[in-house]
N, C-alpha and C positions, 0 to 999 in steps of 0.2 A: 504494500500500500504506500502511496506517495505521502511524504510528510507535508506539513503546512506550507513550507517554503516552496516545495515542488508544485503544490497546488496553486499557490499564488503566481508562480512563474508561468504555469499553464494559462492562467487568466491574462497575464501580461502579454503572452504570445497571441492571444485571441483578440485583444483590444489594443489597438495601436494609437488611436486618437479619438477624442470626443469633441465634437463640434461645439464651439461657443454659440449659444442659442438665444441669448437675451442681451438687449442693450440696456445698460444701467446708467442713469444720469446722476452726476455728482457735482459737488461744488466746483471742481476743477475741469468740468466737462464730462463727457460720457466715455464709457468703455464697454467692451463686450465680455460676457461672462458665461460660464456653463452652469446650467441649473441643476439642482439636486435631482429633479425628475429625469433630466437627460442622462445624468450619470447612472442613476438607477436603471433606466431603460437599457443602457449599453452594457452594464456589467452583471445584472441580476442573473440571467440565465447561465452565464459563464461561472458565476459563483455556485449556483445550484449544480451544474454539471460536474464541477470539480470538488464538491463537498466542502465548501467554505461557508460558514455562517458568520455574519457580521453582527457583533453585539456591542453597541455603545453603552457606556455606563457613566453617569454623572458622578464625579468625585467631590466637587465643591461648587457652590453657586452663591450668587448675591444678586439682589435687585437694587438698582441705583436710579435715583431721580436725575434725569438729564438736565433739568431746569428749563426744558423746552415744553411747549404746549401745542396741541393741534389748533386749527383755526377755530374750532368750537370751544377751546379752553381746556380740553382734557390733557392731563400730564402725560408726557412721553417718558416711559420708563425703559431702562436698559437691563436686560437679563444677561449676566455674565456667568459662564460655566467653564469648568475644566472637566474634560471627558477622557476616559480611557476607551478607545475604540478597538475591540478585539476582533481578530480574524481567526476563527476557530476551525480546526480540523473536525469535521462532522463525524468521522470514523474514530477519532481519538481526541475527545473533547478536552483532555488535559493539555493538549498541544495547541498553542496559539501564538500569534504575534500581536502585541499590544502597542497601539500608537496613541500617545498623549496629545490632546488637541485642546487649545483654548478657543472659545467661541463666545460671541456676544450678539445680541439682537435688540433693536429698539422697537417698541410697540406701545400703543395707547390702550390696548386691551389685554387679552390673556394669551396672545399668540407668541410672544417673545421666547418663552422656553422651547417651544416646538421649532421655531426658526433657528435658534442656536443649536439645537440637537441636529437638525438637518444640515446646517453648515459644518458642524464638527464631523459628522459622518461622511459627507461629501468630500471634504478635504482629506480625511484619513484615507479614503478609497483612492483619490487622485494621487496622493503622495506614495502610498504603498505600491501602486501600479505604475508609478513614474509617468503619469499622464499630465 
């Protein structure tokens, strides 16, 4: 049976590039980014085929008031989290590669923790696969 590194390498061979699919506007202009959905769509079946389970785990977090408000006056909060994103060998669950990732997200409602989790998972996948 292949070990977790061999399994990851098989996915690396199968996925050579993920197209940036979203234009993001920012204070200094715009840039193109790859979305979590696009990363998931490109790698999911390869992870399944190679017996790799991706398990993100929040290790620490904080919610911070940014001092900004929406146009309707609601406060914009930042969720900051440190995650350990594990790539686990499904046939030998004690065998894994763990990538620590810091992530944050701003939101005026309850979606910031989910945004940060998606960001952490996306970037761990991109970095492990050298994409």
